[in-house]
Each structure stands twice: as structure tokens, then as C-alpha cells.
C-alpha positions in Angstrom: 79.2 55.6 -14.0 78.6 53.6 -10.8 76.8 56.4 -9.2 74.4 56.5 -12.4 73.8 52.9 -12.1 72.8 52.8 -8.4 70.3 55.6 -9.3 68.9 54.0 -12.6 68.4 50.5 -10.9 65.7 51.6 -8.4 64.1 53.7 -11.2 64.0 50.8 -13.5 62.3 48.5 -10.7 59.8 51.2 -9.9 59.1 51.5 -13.5 58.7 47.7 -14.0 56.4 47.7 -10.9 54.2 50.4 -12.3 53.9 48.7 -15.6 52.8 45.5 -13.9 50.5 47.1 -12.0 48.9 48.9 -15.0 48.9 45.7 -16.6 46.9 44.1 -13.9 44.6 46.9 -13.8 44.0 46.8 -17.4 43.5 43.0 -17.4 41.0 43.5 -14.5 40.7 41.5 -11.1 40.4 37.8 -10.8 37.0 36.3 -10.5 35.5 32.9 -9.7 34.6 30.9 -13.0 34.1 27.6 -14.6 35.3 25.9 -17.6 32.5 24.0 -19.5 33.0 20.5 -20.4 30.5 17.5 -21.1 30.0 15.1 -18.2 27.2 12.5 -17.3 24.2 14.1 -15.7 21.2 12.7 -13.7 18.3 14.6 -12.6 16.4 13.6 -9.3 13.5 14.4 -7.2 14.7 14.1 -3.6 12.0 13.6 -0.8 11.2 12.2 2.5 8.2 9.8 3.2 7.2 6.6 5.1 7.5 3.0 4.8 3.9 1.6 4.3 2.2 -1.6 3.3 -0.4 -1.5 0.6 -3.3 -2.2 3.0 -3.8 -2.7 7.0 -6.5 -5.1 8.5 -8.1 -4.5 11.9 -9.1 -7.8 13.3 -12.0 -7.5 15.8 -14.5 -9.6 17.6 -18.3 -10.4 16.7 -19.2 -11.3 20.1 -18.7 -10.2 23.8 -16.5 -12.5 25.5 -13.4 -13.2 27.9 -10.0 -13.6 26.4 -8.9 -17.3 27.2 -5.8 -17.6 24.9 -3.6 -15.1 23.0 -1.7 -17.3 20.5 0.5 -14.6 18.5 2.8 -11.7 19.2 3.7 -8.4 17.5 5.9 -8.7 14.5 4.9 -12.3 13.8 3.9 -13.4 10.2 0.5 -15.2 10.1 -1.2 -17.0 7.4 -4.9 -17.2 6.3 -7.1 -19.0 8.6 -4.5 -19.0 11.6 -5.8 -18.8 15.1 -5.0 -15.5 16.9 -7.0 -15.6 20.0 -9.7 -17.9 21.6 -12.4 -16.5 23.8 -14.4 -18.3 26.4 -17.6 -19.7 24.8 -19.2 -21.9 27.5 -22.7 -20.9 26.4 -21.9 -21.1 22.5 -20.7 -24.4 23.1 -23.7 -25.5 25.1 -26.1 -24.3 22.3 -24.0 -26.1 19.5 -24.2 -29.5 21.7 -27.9 -29.0 22.1 -28.6 -28.4 18.5 -26.3 -31.6 17.7 -28.3 -33.7 20.3 -31.7 -32.5 18.5 -30.1 -33.6 15.1 -29.2 -37.0 16.6 -32.5 -37.5 18.2 -34.1 -36.9 15.0 -32.1 -39.4 13.2 -32.0 -42.2 15.9 -35.3 -41.7 17.3 -38.2 -39.5 15.7 -37.5 -40.7 12.2 -37.8 -44.8 12.8 -40.9 -43.8 14.8 -42.4 -42.0 12.1 -41.6 -44.8 9.6 -43.1 -47.5 11.7 -46.2 -45.1 12.3 -46.7 -44.9 8.7 -46.3 -48.6 7.9 -48.8 -49.2 10.6 -51.2 -46.5 9.2 -50.8 -48.0 5.7 -51.7 -51.5 7.0 -54.7 -50.1 9.1 -55.8 -48.4 5.6 -55.4 -51.4 3.5 -57.5 -53.5 6.0 -60.1 -51.0 6.1 -60.3 -50.6 2.6 -61.0 -54.3 2.4 -63.5 -54.3 4.9 -65.4 -51.5 3.3 -65.4 -53.5 -0.1 -66.8 -56.7 1.5 -69.5 -54.5 3.5 -70.6 -53.0 0.2 -70.9 -56.5 -1.4 -72.9 -58.0 1.4 -75.2 -54.9 1.5 -75.9 -55.0 -2.3 -77.2 -58.7 -1.7 -79.1 -57.6 1.4 -76.8 -59.7 3.7 -75.7 -56.7 5.6 -77.8 -53.7 7.0 -77.1 -50.2 5.8 -76.0 -49.3 9.4 -73.2 -51.8 9.1 -72.3 -50.5 5.6 -71.8 -46.9 6.9 -69.8 -48.0 9.9 -67.3 -49.8 7.5 -67.1 -46.7 5.1 -66.4 -44.5 8.1 -63.8 -46.8 9.2 -62.2 -46.6 6.0 -62.2 -42.9 6.1 -60.7 -42.7 9.3 -58.1 -45.0 8.3 -57.2 -42.9 5.3 -56.7 -39.8 7.3 -54.6 -41.4 9.8 -52.4 -42.6 6.8 -52.4 -39.2 5.5 -51.2 -37.9 8.8 -48.5 -40.3 9.2 -47.2 -39.9 5.7 -47.1 -36.0 6.4 -45.1 -36.8 9.8 -42.8 -38.9 7.9 -42.1 -36.3 5.0 -41.3 -34.1 7.6 -38.6 -36.2 9.4 -37.3 -38.2 6.4 -33.7 -37.6 5.1 -33.6 -34.3 3.5 -37.1 -33.3 5.2 -38.1 -29.9 6.7 -37.3 -31.2 10.2 -33.8 -32.1 9.2 -33.4 -29.0 7.4 -34.6 -26.8 10.3 -32.4 -28.8 12.7 -29.2 -28.4 10.5 -29.7 -24.8 10.1 -29.9 -24.5 14.1 -26.8 -26.4 14.4 -24.9 -24.5 11.7 -26.1 -21.1 13.5 -24.8 -22.6 16.8 -21.6 -23.5 15.2 -21.0 -20.2 13.5 -21.6 -18.6 17.1 -19.2 -21.1 18.8 -16.6 -20.3 16.0 -16.8 -16.7 16.7 -14.9 -17.3 20.0 -11.9 -18.4 17.7 -10.5 -15.2 16.1 -8.4 -16.2 12.9 -6.6 -14.3 10.5 -8.5 -13.5 7.3 -5.5 -12.3 5.4 -1.9 -13.4 5.5 0.3 -10.8 6.9 2.2 -9.4 9.8 1.0 -8.5 13.2 1.6 -4.8 13.6 -0.3 -4.2 17.0 -1.8 -6.5 19.8 -4.5 -4.7 21.9 -5.7 -7.3 24.3 -4.4 -9.8 26.9 -5.6 -12.9 28.7 -8.2 -12.1 30.8 -9.7 -9.0 29.1 -13.3 -8.7 28.4 -14.0 -7.6 24.9 -16.9 -6.2 23.0 -18.2 -6.6 19.4 -16.2 -4.5 17.0 -13.2 -4.0 19.3 -10.0 -4.0 17.4 -7.9 -6.8 18.9 -5.0 -6.9 16.3 -3.8 -4.9 13.3 -2.4 -6.9 10.4 -0.1 -5.4 7.6 -1.4 -7.3 4.7 1.3 -9.5 3.0 2.5 -8.0 -0.3 5.1 -5.6 -1.7 6.3 -3.1 0.7 5.8 0.5 -0.5 7.0 4.0 0.3 4.6 6.8 0.6 6.4 9.9 -0.8 4.6 13.4 -0.8 6.6 15.5 -3.4 6.0 19.2 -4.3 3.7 19.7 -7.1 6.2 21.6 -9.0 7.9 18.3 -9.8 4.9 16.6 -11.4 6.0 17.3 -15.0 9.1 15.3 -14.1 7.5 12.2 -12.9 6.6 9.0 -14.9 5.6 5.5 -13.6 8.4 3.2 -13.6 11.1 5.4 -12.6 13.8 3.9 -10.4 14.8 5.4 -7.0 17.6 4.9 -4.3 16.2 5.1 -0.7 17.8 5.5 2.6 16.1 5.1 6.1 17.0 7.2 9.0 17.5 4.1 11.0 20.2 2.6 8.5 21.8 5.4 6.9 24.5 3.1 5.3 22.1 0.8 3.5 20.3 1.7 0.4 17.0 -0.1 -0.8 16.1 0.1 -4.6 12.5 1.2 -5.2 10.4 1.9 -8.5 7.6 4.4 -8.8 4.3 2.7 -9.4 1.6 5.5 -8.5 0.8 9.0 -8.8 -1.9 10.4 -6.7 -4.8 11.8 -9.1 -5.2 15.0 -7.0 -2.8 17.4 -5.1 -3.0 17.9 -1.4 -4.2 21.9 -1.4 -2.9 22.2 2.2 0.7 21.4 1.7 0.8 21.7 -2.1 2.2 18.2 -2.6 1.2 15.1 -4.6 1.7 11.5 -3.1 3.9 9.0 -4.8 3.9 5.3 -4.1 7.4 3.6 -4.6 7.3 -0.1 -4.4 10.1 -2.1 -2.9 10.1 -5.4 -4.6 12.5 -7.4 -2.4 12.2 -5.5 1.0 15.0 -6.4 3.4 14.3 -7.8 6.9 15.4 -4.6 8.7 13.0 -2.2 6.7 10.1 -1.9 9.3 6.5 -0.1 8.8 6.4 3.6 9.3 10.0 4.1 9.0 11.3 7.5 7.9 12.9 6.9 4.5 14.7 9.5 2.0 14.2 8.7 -1.8 16.4 10.0 -4.6 14.0 9.3 -7.5 15.9 9.6 -11.0 13.6 11.5 -13.6 16.1 11.8 -16.5 19.7 10.8 -17.2 22.1 11.6 -19.8 25.4 9.9 -20.5 27.0 13.2 -21.8 25.8 16.7 -21.4 27.5 20.1 -21.6 26.7 21.2 -18.1 26.7 24.7 -16.4 26.7 25.2 -12.7 23.5 26.9 -11.7 25.2 29.6 -9.7 26.5 30.9 -13.3 23.0 31.4 -14.4 21.4 34.9 -14.6 17.8 36.0 -15.1 16.7 32.5 -15.3 13.3 32.0 -16.6 11.9 28.5 -17.4 14.3 27.0 -20.1 16.0 30.4 -20.6 18.7 32.0 -18.8 21.9 34.2 -19.4 25.6 33.9 -18.3 28.6 36.0 -18.2 30.9 34.5 -20.8 34.7 35.3 -20.8 35.6 36.5 -24.1 39.1 38.2 -25.1 39.5 39.2 -21.2 36.1 40.8 -21.1 32.7 39.5 -19.6 30.1 39.3 -22.0 26.6 38.5 -21.6 25.2 35.3 -23.5 21.6 33.9 -23.7 21.5 30.2 -23.2 18.8 27.5 -23.4 18.7 24.8 -20.8 17.7 21.3 -20.8 17.8 19.0 -17.7 17.7 21.6 -14.8 18.4 21.1 -11.1 19.6 22.7 -7.9 23.3 22.5 -8.6 23.9 22.2 -12.5 21.8 22.2 -15.6 22.5 21.1 -19.1 23.0 23.8 -21.9 21.6 22.7 -25.2 22.2 26.2 -27.0 24.5 29.1 -26.7 27.7 27.7 -25.1 30.2 25.0 -26.0 32.7 22.8 -24.3 35.9 25.0 -23.2 33.9 28.2 -22.8 34.5 29.9 -19.6 31.6 31.2 -17.6 31.8 33.7 -14.6 29.8 33.3 -11.3 30.9 36.3 -9.5 27.7 38.4 -9.1 29.6 41.8 -9.0 30.9 41.6 -12.3 28.9 43.5 -15.1 28.6 43.0 -19.0 31.9 44.6 -20.6 34.2 44.6 -17.6 37.8 43.2 -18.1 38.4 40.3 -15.7 40.5 37.2 -15.2 39.4 33.9 -14.4 40.1 32.2 -11.3 38.9 28.5 -12.4 37.0 26.3 -10.2 35.9 22.6 -10.3 32.7 21.8 -11.8 30.1 20.4 -9.1 30.1 16.6 -8.9 26.9 16.3 -6.7 23.7 18.2 -6.1 23.8 19.9 -2.7 20.2 19.5 -2.1 18.7 18.1 1.3 15.9 15.8 1.6 12.7 17.4 2.7 9.3 16.0 4.0 7.3 17.7 1.3 10.0 17.2 -1.5 12.4 19.4 -3.3 13.0 20.6 -6.7 14.6 18.3 -9.4 18.4 18.0 -8.6 20.9 17.3 -11.2 24.0 15.4 -10.9 27.2 15.9 -13.0 
């Protein structure tokens, strides 16, 4: 009996191992799979761009001159009318002084003289008119000769001409007259030329560049400063045109700069370009940063995660489980009764990592990701955790929508 037992035990163990091996073979190999469940889902467009301002203004000189004073530095905030640069303007100042002196001479000398001359001419005309009337009366009675009468009338005519000339001279120099208007125009022109020596800011903003120093000689049209116009800071974001159907004004974004990767900036989509860049196949977006932090600088490289859709609860399938994907249609291998079965599904929000299933699957279903498994094969599931974040990297031309579960 003991001998039989010693022989039977190894045989029984071998039989058990053989049965276990056969069961394993019958059940099939273990393959990577996911068990579906409902989770929050966000769809994003990720791209990299630059920090910009709504506009930049080049400040230039209208005249030739030498820089006498430079009154601002790079990075400084300036207001409208603030003096930025002063040029040496000796000739312009002299012309302005000359114009002002001519105007003073008109008021203080020429105008009083013209008024006095008019009053004298009017008195002489009145006297000549009286003399002519008396001569006519005497000539009619025969007390005055015809020659004397003609002399009196000629004197009257001469006095009238002098009075007209004196009045014309007065009309020219009187307050508001032609001479005053001409001299005032000359003064204004001289003042304008002199004021061009003072370079002022036409808009409020920040000084981005400064291209001159004291002692430099500049020419008309030469750019002296570049100002970033004050206003909301924006982000210029080139995005692949395939994402266009996902975009809408008002969408929120979370942005991170290369210089400060641990600090996030909130932005909002305010502009979508009307045309696509045919060279790169991208479309420009403008995101507005309403409250930019002090460390956010012009032309910084910035990566933005633009949220295009969001669901509080969605049945999510990892994208690596999708087969024969075409638009909103795809197929998956579903584990049913120990076998892999192809199942057609319809997708909702779609991304690089996970997509929403709106038809064909339900919570608790197990889908297979192993590409070597074929329809009808017996397999066992080796369950993995559902992805919780998109494995997408920022790109200068933008990426496809990324979904978060």
C-alpha cells in the first residue's frame, strides 16, 4: 500500500498540473485591458505662441537734429504727451523768437502808427471837404476864380485818396486784420517747428526699445523708440487648422511661460483669424490676458491649454483601445464570456489620450488594448488604470484636441 501511494502522489500532481495548464491554454493569455467607467472629461487644444500687445507704436523724429536729452529708459511706462527726447533746436527757437518779435512790433508800433495816420487823414479830408464847399459857394457868386475852385476840388480829391489809403493800412494792422493773421500763422509755424525738437509720446504704453543716445544725430523718419500701447496683453497662438471646428470665441485657457513654468496665467479666446496660413497650415488665435502679472513680458514663449469642451460625467475609453477609427466611428475589442469580440462604437469628445463613448459600450465593460489579439480569441484581462491626463506635448503649430478624463 505505501508503495502504491508513493507512486500515485506524483502521478496525481502531474495530472493536476496538466489540467491547470490545459485550463490556462483554454482560457487564453492575459492581455492588457481597461474596465470602462464614467469620469469627468475635458477636451483641450494645446499650442505654443508668443506674448504680444494689441499694437506697437514707433516714435520717430520729423526733423534733423542732435539729441540733447533722453528722458526715458527701456521698460518704463509713459503717458500721453510725456516728453521722451529733446533735440538741439537753436535755429527753430530763433525763428520762433523772430516771429514773436514781429507780432509784438505790430501790436506795439505798427498798429498805433496806422491808427494815428488814419485819424490825421480823416481830419485832412474833412478840412479839404469844407474848403471845397466854400470855394464852390464863392465861385457861384463870382467872388472866386475858376482856377481857385479847381485847386480846392483837387485838394479835396487828394485828401480823400489819402484817407482811403490810411484806412486800408489800418484795416490790415487792426486787431484780427490780415497782417495780424499772417504774423500769427508765421508764429504758429515757427512754434510747430520748435516743438518738433521735443519728442513726446502720442499714446500711453511701455517703452520696448530705445535706439538713440545723447549726442546722436538723427534724421527725419528715424525710429527713436518703440512703445507697446497700453491695454490688455494678448497671446498670439498658431493652431493647426484641423482644430478649427473645436474653437469658439470666449473659450477659457490656462497658459504657462517657459520663463516661469510654475506660474499659470488665465486667458480667454477673443479672436480667430479669418484665413489660414497656407505655408504652415495654421490659423492664428488671439487670447486676451485681462489681468497680466508684472513678470509677463513681451515676446515671451507661452504654452496654452485651451479648453474647447467639458463634461462632468462621460463614459471614457482610452484611445489606444480604439481600432479602425474614422471620424466619430471606431471599433473596439470587447471581452465577453472569455473571448474578444469586435464591437462598433460611436464617439463624442475625442482627443489624443481618451475619448467619450456615446453608443456601443456601457460602464463596466472591459475593452482590450493588445493589438495582437484578434476577434474570437480566448483571452483574460490584465486590467490597467484609466489614463487621467492627456499625454500631449505643446507644439509651436498646435496639436490636435486633447481629452482629459
